[in-house]
Each structure stands twice: as structure tokens, then as C-alpha cells.
N, C-alpha and C positions, 0 to 999 in steps of 0.2 A: 379350426383348421382341419380340413378333410382331405385326404390323400387317396386317390383312386389308382388303380393298376389296369393296364390293357395290354393284351398279349400282341406280339409281333410275328412276323413270318419266321424269324430267329428264336429258337426255343430258348436260348441263353441269354436273350434280352427281353426286357420288360419295360414298358412305358409308364411312367408316374406323373400324374397330373394333380396339382394342388389347389383347393378351393378355399377362399376365405369369405365368410359372410355372402355366401352364394355367388361369388365372383371368381373365376379363373385366374389364379395368380400368373403374372408375367415372369418368366424364369430368367430369359435372357434379353436384357435392355435392347432396344433398337439399334443403338449406336455400336454395338458389338457384332452386327450382322444377322444372318438368319439361324447361326448355329455354331457351336464350339465343341470340339471333340477333345477328350484327354484320355490318355492310356497311362497305366500304372507307372511305366517305366520313365515317363517324361516329367520328372520332378519339376523342372522349371515351369512348364505350363500349369501343372497343378497348383504351384505357388501362387499363381495369379487369381485362383479362385477359392475363397473360403468354404464354399458348399462343395467343391470337388474334393477339398482336403477332408471335409468330414466323411463324404462317401468313400474314399479310399482308405479310411481307417477300418472298414469292414474288409476283412482279410480275403474274401472271395471275390471281390469287385475287380474285374480285369479292365474295364474301360467305362467311360461314362460320357454321354453326349446331352448337350443343353440345346433345346429348341427354343423358340418364341414362348411357348407356355406349356412345355413338357420336359421332363428328364427321361433319358433311356439309359438304363444300367444293365450292363452285360457281365454276367457272371462266369465262373469257372465251370467245368463240365461235371464235377463231383458234388456240386451242391444243388440240392431241390428248392424251388422256389417257396415252397410251403414253410421251409426253414429260413429262406433268405429275407423275405418280405419284412418282416418284423424289424430286423436289423437295419435295413435300410430306411424303413419309416422313422426308427429312432435317429438314424443321422440326419435325415432332413429335419425333424423337428429340433434336434439340438443346434443345427445351423440357424433356423429361423428364431430361436431363442436369444441368439446373440445380436441379433438385430444388424448385422453386416450385410455389405452389397454382395451380390453373386460374384462379380467380377471387381477387382479392386485396381487394375492397372489401365493405362491408356488403351483404347482400343486399336485393334489391328485393321489394315486395310482389308475389306472384303474380297474374297477370291474371285467374284464376278464383277467387281467394280470396273467399269469400262474406263481405260486410261488414253490419254492423247496418243501414246505410241501404239496402241493397239491397231491392228489391221482390220478392215471390215470383216474378214472371216472370224478372227478373234472376238471382235466384238459381238458377232451374230452368235457364236458357240456361247458366250458368256450370257447373253440375254435368254437363249433358250434354256440354258441350264437353271437360270435363277427363276423363269417365269414358267417353265413347262415341266421340268424335271424335278427340281427340289420340292416344291409343294407336294407332289405325289409321294416321293420317297420318304419325307417327314411324317406323311399320314401313318406309315409303318415304324416310325421311331428312329429312322436312320437320316442319312444325308450323304451328298456327293460333291465334293469339292473339285473345281477345276484346277489342274496343275500345269497345263500347257498344251501347245499345238505345234507339231513339227510339220513345216510347210513342205519339206522334202519328200515325206512319206504320206502325209495327209492324216497322221495318227493324233487323235485327242487323248491326252493323258488325264485321268481322273483319280481321286482317291476317295474310298468309302469310308463312312464313319457311322457310329452307333450301331443299331441293330443290323445293318447292311454288312458288317464285317464279319466273316466267318458264317454267313447265311448261305446255305446250299443253292438257294435261288438268286443269289446275287450275280452269277454269271450270265443267267438266262435273263435277268433283268436288263443286264448291260447290253446284251447282244440283241434281244428282240424288242426292247423299249428304247433305250438311250441311243444306241448306235444307229439303229435303223431310222430312228426320228432325225438324228443329226445329219445323216447321209441324205434323207429326203430333202431337207431345206438347204442344205450346204454342199454342193457337188464337190467342192474341195476336199470335204472329210471323206476318208477312205476307210477308216476304222477306229476302234476305240481300245484304250489299254488301261488296266486297272493297275495302279502302282502303290496300292495300299500297303503291300509288303507283309500282310499277314495271310497266310494260306487257310483255306476252308478245311475244317476238320469236322469230322463226324461227331455229333453229340452223343455222349454215353449214358445220359440220365435216364432214358426210357420215356422222356416226355414228347409230347406231340404238339405241333403248331395248330392254332386255331384255324389259320388260313393259309393257302398254298404260297404262291409267289407273292412278291412285292405288288401292290396294287398300281400298276403302272399303264396307263392307257393315253396314247398319244394320238389323237385324231388330227390328221393334216389340216392346218389353217394357215392364214397369213400371218406372218410373224409381224409384231408391233401393233397389230389392230386389237 
């Protein structure tokens, strides 16, 4: 087993990918959607995942995000990655030695699953987030979840996860990337609101990010093609 790391735009977050016999491991099974986010205070969610339980045994881990084939770990501001990586490597290895599933409970419904009760506007918002926004955000170790649409105000509510949480470029990403793209395709959308609930804070570690903003690029094209 070989564990690799990749920097994200958030200096407090690092992506981990795992390779076995030359093949990249699947972290999150398809039936659990494209991403799952865990925060230290949410004991009920952590209890669903043996892998998350191992990672949160490391004291400086603040949050964990599982993508299809990667893990994003977000640390506190006081710990340097040069000291943190070995402990996270050990937590991942200990999990795989137990031969347990990543998630043990029944899958929840995906945030972008289109329901019979969804309006055409909501269905289109979900489709755009799933097919246009999410893949780009996950390249940088994060995710964005649809939380709702207020028809009266035209505001789309979203929740950030993984490396997006606390990243200084997240607000730019939402305004210049996600909001502009949704408004381009859907006239009913007038704006976007981040309901993550975690304020951005300045990292005091002295570390610098390898890349600037989240790598989002939304060239206009016909939805559904």
C-alpha cells in the first residue's frame, strides 16, 4: 500500500490518495454519493465510519472529507504538516489492517438526487452542481453540497466541505465561479449563500499554498448535453 499527498488551495487541508498493487483505492463507495464530510464535533456522523474514527483519534484533525478516490484531512492552525503526515499515515494504515468498510451504515440520499417534488429550477441547480461544479471542487480536495433554493429571493443555499472550509479563496470561488455560472444558466437564480457556518480564519502556520484559488472554470455550454 502506497499513500500519496497533494496540496490544496487551503494550507490547512491536504489530500491523501491510496494505491494498492498499482491501482488507486476507492475510498467512498458509489452508493454513498460523491462525497461525505465529517467534523470533530459531529459524533453521530463519525460513528458511521471506522475510517473517520481512526483519523479523529489524531488530536489535531479538525475535519475529514471522503471523495470517491481521496481523503482530505484538515488540521488545526498550530500543527505543521511535516509533523502531521506520519500520524495520519498511521491512522489510515491501522484502518486498512482491520479490514472494515469505510462506511458501515445505510447510505443517505444524495443532496443532488432529483426528486419528483423538485421544480424545474431546483432540478437544474442540482444537475449543474453535480456535473459542473462538484468535479472541479473535488480536484482541490473539497466539495459543495446543495442545501436549498428560496424561490422568493432567488437565493441558492450551499454548504462547503473538505479543503473549501476556511479557505480564503472560497468566497471568490462561490461568487466568480458558482454564482455566475448558476445565474448564467438559470434566470431565476439571483445569488448564492454559503451556510457552512464556519468562518474563514487566517492560517498562522507560516505555510503557503501551492496554488492560488480553487481551480474552477465554467465555460458556458448547453446543460444536459
